[in-house]
PLY file of the C-alpha trace (Angstrom):
ply
format ascii 1.0
element vertex 219
property float x
property float y
property float z
element edge 218
property int vertex1
property int vertex2
end_header
-1.22 21.87 -27.12
-3.02 20.60 -24.01
-3.31 21.05 -20.25
-1.28 18.97 -17.80
-3.84 18.90 -15.00
-6.26 16.33 -16.40
-7.59 13.00 -15.21
-5.75 9.75 -15.99
-8.65 8.65 -18.18
-8.52 11.88 -20.17
-4.74 11.57 -20.42
-5.06 8.08 -21.88
-7.47 9.29 -24.54
-5.21 12.24 -25.28
-2.20 9.97 -25.81
-4.09 8.03 -28.46
-4.94 11.24 -30.32
-1.44 12.68 -30.06
0.16 9.44 -31.30
-1.46 10.03 -34.68
0.58 13.23 -35.04
4.01 11.65 -34.51
6.17 12.02 -37.63
8.86 9.65 -38.89
11.40 11.83 -40.73
15.05 11.10 -41.61
17.72 13.05 -39.75
20.62 14.82 -41.46
23.82 12.80 -41.59
25.93 15.54 -39.97
24.47 15.44 -36.44
26.76 17.27 -34.02
24.84 18.75 -31.07
22.81 16.26 -29.05
20.80 17.18 -25.96
20.33 14.59 -23.24
17.56 14.94 -20.66
16.82 13.34 -17.32
14.81 14.18 -14.20
14.36 13.55 -10.51
11.75 14.27 -7.86
11.95 16.02 -4.53
11.81 13.84 -1.43
8.11 14.57 -0.93
7.31 13.98 -4.62
5.67 17.37 -4.99
8.25 18.84 -7.37
10.11 17.52 -10.36
13.58 18.64 -11.45
14.36 18.49 -15.16
17.92 18.59 -16.39
19.25 18.98 -19.94
22.83 18.60 -21.12
23.96 19.81 -24.54
26.70 17.55 -25.86
29.09 18.28 -28.71
29.44 14.98 -30.51
32.46 16.13 -32.52
34.46 17.36 -29.53
33.01 14.72 -27.15
32.25 17.20 -24.39
29.40 18.93 -22.57
29.00 22.55 -23.69
25.88 23.59 -21.76
23.59 22.36 -19.02
20.30 23.65 -17.63
17.97 22.79 -14.75
14.37 23.65 -13.95
11.96 22.80 -11.12
8.24 22.39 -11.73
5.43 21.33 -9.37
4.11 17.79 -9.83
0.51 18.08 -10.99
-0.22 14.53 -12.10
-0.32 11.29 -10.06
2.07 8.40 -10.63
0.34 6.21 -13.20
2.40 3.73 -15.25
2.09 4.54 -18.95
1.18 8.17 -18.22
4.47 9.35 -16.74
4.97 12.05 -19.35
2.10 14.03 -17.81
4.02 13.99 -14.53
7.52 14.54 -15.91
7.37 16.51 -19.15
6.73 20.03 -17.73
10.08 20.07 -15.86
12.02 18.74 -18.85
10.40 21.28 -21.18
11.21 24.08 -18.75
14.86 23.04 -18.73
14.89 22.87 -22.54
13.57 26.43 -22.75
16.65 27.61 -20.83
19.06 26.25 -23.42
20.99 28.83 -25.42
22.35 26.34 -27.91
20.17 24.56 -30.48
20.40 20.76 -30.43
20.15 18.78 -33.63
18.33 16.05 -31.73
17.26 15.17 -28.18
17.80 11.84 -26.43
15.74 11.06 -23.33
16.16 8.30 -20.77
12.65 7.20 -21.65
10.61 5.53 -24.38
9.32 7.07 -27.57
6.82 5.00 -29.54
7.85 1.85 -27.65
4.81 2.46 -25.47
1.41 0.73 -25.31
-0.21 3.80 -26.91
2.92 4.85 -28.86
3.27 7.99 -26.77
6.11 7.68 -24.28
7.90 10.67 -22.79
10.35 11.03 -25.70
7.54 11.04 -28.26
5.35 13.37 -26.18
8.08 15.95 -25.61
9.22 15.77 -29.22
5.70 16.49 -30.44
5.25 19.42 -28.07
8.61 20.93 -29.11
8.23 19.82 -32.76
11.87 18.73 -32.60
13.61 15.42 -33.34
13.64 13.18 -30.26
14.89 9.70 -29.42
14.00 7.42 -26.54
16.82 5.36 -25.05
15.56 3.46 -22.02
17.28 1.03 -19.68
14.29 -1.32 -19.45
11.39 -2.51 -21.58
7.89 -1.09 -21.21
6.08 -3.14 -23.83
6.71 -5.65 -26.59
8.87 -8.73 -26.97
12.30 -9.41 -28.41
15.20 -11.80 -28.53
18.53 -10.73 -27.09
20.83 -9.00 -29.57
24.21 -10.53 -30.45
27.12 -9.77 -28.15
28.89 -7.44 -30.58
28.60 -3.70 -29.96
26.21 -2.04 -32.40
24.11 -5.15 -33.06
20.39 -4.99 -32.39
17.15 -6.94 -32.60
13.65 -5.56 -33.17
11.30 -4.79 -30.31
7.87 -5.95 -31.45
4.51 -5.04 -29.93
1.22 -6.21 -31.49
3.02 -7.21 -34.69
4.59 -3.76 -35.06
8.27 -2.92 -34.74
8.30 -0.19 -32.10
12.00 -0.06 -31.28
15.39 -1.72 -31.30
17.12 -3.65 -28.52
20.66 -2.35 -28.94
23.96 -3.67 -27.63
26.07 -0.66 -26.69
28.76 -2.38 -24.61
30.03 -5.98 -24.54
28.96 -8.05 -21.58
26.26 -5.66 -20.32
22.50 -5.42 -20.77
21.26 -3.78 -23.97
19.28 -0.54 -24.14
15.84 -0.01 -25.67
15.91 2.56 -28.46
12.77 3.94 -30.06
11.97 6.89 -32.21
10.24 9.86 -30.67
9.13 12.59 -33.08
10.65 13.54 -36.45
13.19 10.70 -36.55
13.39 7.21 -38.04
14.30 4.15 -36.01
17.40 3.61 -38.18
18.57 7.15 -37.43
17.72 6.79 -33.75
19.97 3.76 -33.46
22.70 5.50 -35.47
22.70 8.53 -33.17
22.67 6.46 -29.98
25.64 4.40 -31.15
27.50 7.58 -32.13
26.94 8.98 -28.63
28.11 5.92 -26.70
31.52 6.16 -25.07
32.90 3.85 -22.42
29.54 3.22 -20.80
26.27 1.49 -21.59
24.23 4.68 -21.96
24.74 7.38 -24.60
26.88 10.15 -23.19
24.29 12.98 -23.36
21.76 11.13 -21.18
24.48 9.71 -18.96
25.73 13.23 -18.25
22.17 14.42 -17.60
21.74 11.51 -15.19
24.85 12.68 -13.34
23.73 16.33 -13.34
20.22 16.02 -11.96
20.88 14.12 -8.68
23.54 16.67 -7.75
20.85 19.35 -7.56
17.74 17.51 -6.40
18.14 18.97 -2.89
18.84 22.52 -4.08
15.33 23.66 -4.74
0 1
1 2
2 3
3 4
4 5
5 6
6 7
7 8
8 9
9 10
10 11
11 12
12 13
13 14
14 15
15 16
16 17
17 18
18 19
19 20
20 21
21 22
22 23
23 24
24 25
25 26
26 27
27 28
28 29
29 30
30 31
31 32
32 33
33 34
34 35
35 36
36 37
37 38
38 39
39 40
40 41
41 42
42 43
43 44
44 45
45 46
46 47
47 48
48 49
49 50
50 51
51 52
52 53
53 54
54 55
55 56
56 57
57 58
58 59
59 60
60 61
61 62
62 63
63 64
64 65
65 66
66 67
67 68
68 69
69 70
70 71
71 72
72 73
73 74
74 75
75 76
76 77
77 78
78 79
79 80
80 81
81 82
82 83
83 84
84 85
85 86
86 87
87 88
88 89
89 90
90 91
91 92
92 93
93 94
94 95
95 96
96 97
97 98
98 99
99 100
100 101
101 102
102 103
103 104
104 105
105 106
106 107
107 108
108 109
109 110
110 111
111 112
112 113
113 114
114 115
115 116
116 117
117 118
118 119
119 120
120 121
121 122
122 123
123 124
124 125
125 126
126 127
127 128
128 129
129 130
130 131
131 132
132 133
133 134
134 135
135 136
136 137
137 138
138 139
139 140
140 141
141 142
142 143
143 144
144 145
145 146
146 147
147 148
148 149
149 150
150 151
151 152
152 153
153 154
154 155
155 156
156 157
157 158
158 159
159 160
160 161
161 162
162 163
163 164
164 165
165 166
166 167
167 168
168 169
169 170
170 171
171 172
172 173
173 174
174 175
175 176
176 177
177 178
178 179
179 180
180 181
181 182
182 183
183 184
184 185
185 186
186 187
187 188
188 189
189 190
190 191
191 192
192 193
193 194
194 195
195 196
196 197
197 198
198 199
199 200
200 201
201 202
202 203
203 204
204 205
205 206
206 207
207 208
208 209
209 210
210 211
211 212
212 213
213 214
214 215
215 216
216 217
217 218
């Protein structure tokens, strides 16, 4: 769809064009296989390691995991991290044998100044349903959600609801859920809640976050 080795200015313009192609489609109700993705960088920052975990929501277990290294071809620029990180994640996705119903990334989807965070960008390139579930806010404003698990408040940026601030565990900070590609915000929240176990983060991305650091010194 586009090259990765472009200037930050060109990348910014590209994000604005790609954001117009993001779809908001309902997911099926019988979601079972959820892929979680995370990444890490080599010590010198020249390579990025993408990791993907395929999680069986019915059996509550990991059934597959993949890893892929890719060279880092884009500088660190806040708001443009998908150009730096997406190639490694996509390479790990291509190694999957199973077919996920939906992907969750430890990143933002449309909860991004140009509505094109990593989860939205990767979803568009794969043309697959994707959800962003981030630990911190990138843009917008909100009030804290109630203390009960499963409660949420809207994340609003420039008078647009771009995500949900979701309470996944009592007594801990909420997570920031946003739709990526081919998913509604209601379904994104539903899937994240379904994937949460004993921890704050949904299990697919939590397992990916455990997987990737174990192998960041292998390559």
